[in-house]
C-alpha positions in Angstrom: 88.0 74.5 3.9 89.8 75.9 6.3 88.3 77.5 9.6 90.1 78.9 13.1 90.4 77.7 16.5 88.2 80.3 18.9 90.0 78.9 21.7 91.7 76.1 23.0 90.1 74.5 26.6 91.0 72.6 29.6 89.8 71.3 32.9 89.2 74.4 35.0 87.9 73.4 38.1 86.9 69.5 38.6 83.5 69.6 39.9 81.0 67.1 41.4 79.5 65.6 38.9 76.0 65.1 40.0 75.5 61.5 38.9 76.0 58.3 41.7 77.8 56.2 38.8 81.0 58.9 38.6 80.8 61.3 41.3 83.6 63.8 40.1 83.3 65.5 36.4 85.6 67.6 34.3 83.1 69.0 32.4 84.1 72.4 33.0 86.8 73.4 31.0 87.7 77.1 30.4 90.0 78.7 27.7 93.4 79.4 28.0 96.3 81.4 26.6 99.1 80.0 24.9 100.3 76.8 23.0 99.2 73.8 24.1 100.7 70.0 24.0 98.9 67.8 22.1 99.4 63.5 22.7 97.5 60.7 21.7 95.3 61.1 24.3 94.7 64.8 24.3 95.8 68.2 25.3 98.1 68.8 27.6 96.0 70.0 31.3 93.4 68.7 30.3 91.3 64.9 31.9 88.5 63.3 32.1 86.8 61.5 35.0 84.2 59.3 33.3 87.2 56.9 31.8 84.5 54.2 30.6 82.5 56.7 28.2 85.2 59.5 27.9 88.6 59.9 27.1 90.8 57.4 24.2 92.4 57.3 22.2 89.2 57.7 19.8 88.0 60.7 21.8 91.2 62.0 22.7 89.6 65.8 21.3 86.6 67.1 21.1 85.6 70.3 19.4 82.1 72.2 18.9 81.5 75.0 16.4 80.8 78.3 16.8 76.9 78.7 15.4 76.2 75.9 17.1 77.1 77.3 20.6 75.2 80.4 19.2 72.2 78.8 18.4 71.7 77.4 22.0 73.0 80.7 23.1 70.4 82.7 21.4 67.7 79.7 22.6 68.6 79.7 26.0 69.4 83.5 26.4 72.4 84.1 27.4 75.9 83.5 26.5 77.6 80.2 26.5 81.3 81.1 27.0 84.1 78.3 24.9 84.8 75.4 26.8 80.5 75.6 28.2 79.9 72.3 26.4 82.8 70.4 27.4 84.8 71.2 24.3 88.7 71.2 24.1 88.3 73.0 21.3 86.1 76.1 19.5 86.3 76.7 16.0 84.3 78.8 13.8 84.5 78.6 9.9 84.2 74.9 10.0 82.0 72.1 10.0 82.3 70.0 13.2 78.9 68.1 13.3 78.6 68.0 9.6 82.0 66.6 9.4 82.5 63.5 7.5 83.5 60.2 10.4 87.5 59.5 8.9 87.6 62.8 7.7 91.5 64.7 8.7 92.4 68.1 10.4 96.2 70.3 9.7 96.2 72.7 12.5 98.9 75.4 12.1 99.8 78.2 13.1 101.3 81.1 12.0 104.8 81.2 14.5 104.1 77.0 15.2 107.5 74.8 13.1 104.4 71.8 13.9 101.6 70.9 11.7 99.3 68.6 13.8 97.1 66.4 12.7 93.3 65.4 13.5 90.6 62.4 12.8 87.0 63.1 13.0 86.0 59.4 14.9 82.5 59.8 16.4 79.9 62.2 17.8 79.7 63.4 21.1 77.2 61.5 22.8 75.1 63.5 25.8 74.4 62.1 29.6 73.1 62.6 32.3 76.7 64.4 33.7 75.8 67.4 30.5 72.5 67.7 31.7 73.1 68.6 35.3 75.6 70.7 34.1 72.7 72.9 31.8 70.6 73.6 34.9 68.6 73.7 32.1 65.2 71.5 31.9 65.1 68.3 29.6 67.7 69.6 28.6 69.8 66.1 27.6 66.5 65.8 25.4 66.8 69.0 23.7 70.3 68.8 22.5 69.7 64.9 21.4 66.6 66.4 19.3 68.7 69.3 17.9 71.8 66.6 17.0 74.3 69.6 17.3 76.5 67.6 19.0 80.5 68.3 17.9 82.7 66.0 16.8 85.6 63.7 19.4 88.7 63.1 17.3 92.4 61.1 17.1 95.0 62.5 17.4 97.3 61.1 13.7 100.3 63.2 14.6 101.1 65.3 17.9 101.4 68.5 18.5 101.1 71.7 20.0 97.8 73.9 19.2 96.8 77.7 20.7 93.6 80.4 19.9 93.6 81.7 16.0 95.4 78.6 14.0 94.4 77.5 10.7 92.0 74.1 10.9 92.5 72.7 7.0 91.2 69.6 6.0 93.0 68.5 4.4 91.2 64.3 3.7 87.7 63.3 3.1 86.5 59.8 3.0 84.2 58.6 0.1 81.9 57.2 2.5 80.9 60.8 2.6 78.9 59.6 6.7 78.6 62.0 8.8 79.1 62.7 12.7 76.0 63.9 12.8 74.7 60.9 10.8 75.9 58.2 13.3 74.8 60.3 16.2 71.4 60.5 14.7 71.1 57.3 12.9 68.4 57.6 10.2 69.8 56.1 7.0 70.6 52.3 7.4 72.2 51.7 4.1 74.5 55.4 4.5 75.6 53.3 7.8 76.0 50.3 5.9 78.3 52.0 3.9 80.3 53.7 6.6 81.4 49.7 8.1 81.5 48.3 4.4 84.0 51.2 3.9 85.8 52.9 7.1 88.5 50.1 8.1 89.2 51.9 11.7 85.6 53.0 12.7 85.6 53.8 17.0 84.3 51.2 18.4 81.8 52.8 20.3 80.8 53.6 15.9 80.9 50.4 15.2 78.2 49.5 18.0 76.1 52.1 17.3 75.7 51.4 13.7 75.1 48.5 14.0 72.4 49.0 16.3 70.9 50.8 14.4 71.5 49.1 11.5 69.5 45.6 13.4 66.6 48.3 14.8 65.9 49.3 11.1 66.0 45.4 10.3 63.9 44.3 13.1 61.1 46.7 11.5 61.4 45.4 8.1 60.4 42.0 9.4 58.1 42.9 12.1 
């Protein structure tokens, strides 16, 4: 499967978050021109304010799919520009929320000499800051129920990236468990397979999956 990077987005303006725990937010991301360096912890010119739940090697890059963004735009009745979801990469022609945990992407440009490799690691879990940013009633609940949450990625090979680059899926793990399945947690047997076969899960994914499994077991024995 091959897709395309429609936009590369980094922090435009740091804002008040509207929540007490972390008073500032870097959710306002907007497209930039030219090639952007991508290091182990993310894109040059980008950063996060809530370092407890965002950022780090397993959440270095956040991607969102154009089709999923368009569904929200149609439902809300207003345009949602690339970066509105806080994503770094706005991607078309490629499954994002339905990507498999651990699958790897190669991203290349026509004039780029390097090949950037990203690995799908985790779902985005919506927070109160996102709800305030969206300014839509019940936004976190609606976003959660839709489960079009996008994917976090780890940088396995550093490089550069720009709008128009191609995205090629070069490896898909046999377990087949997707970002959406990890977020929704509705099939504990598949989640058990993920833990058994995926040797290097993001810590928050391992904890989330284990919690879903334990909840399912508790229901069986209640």
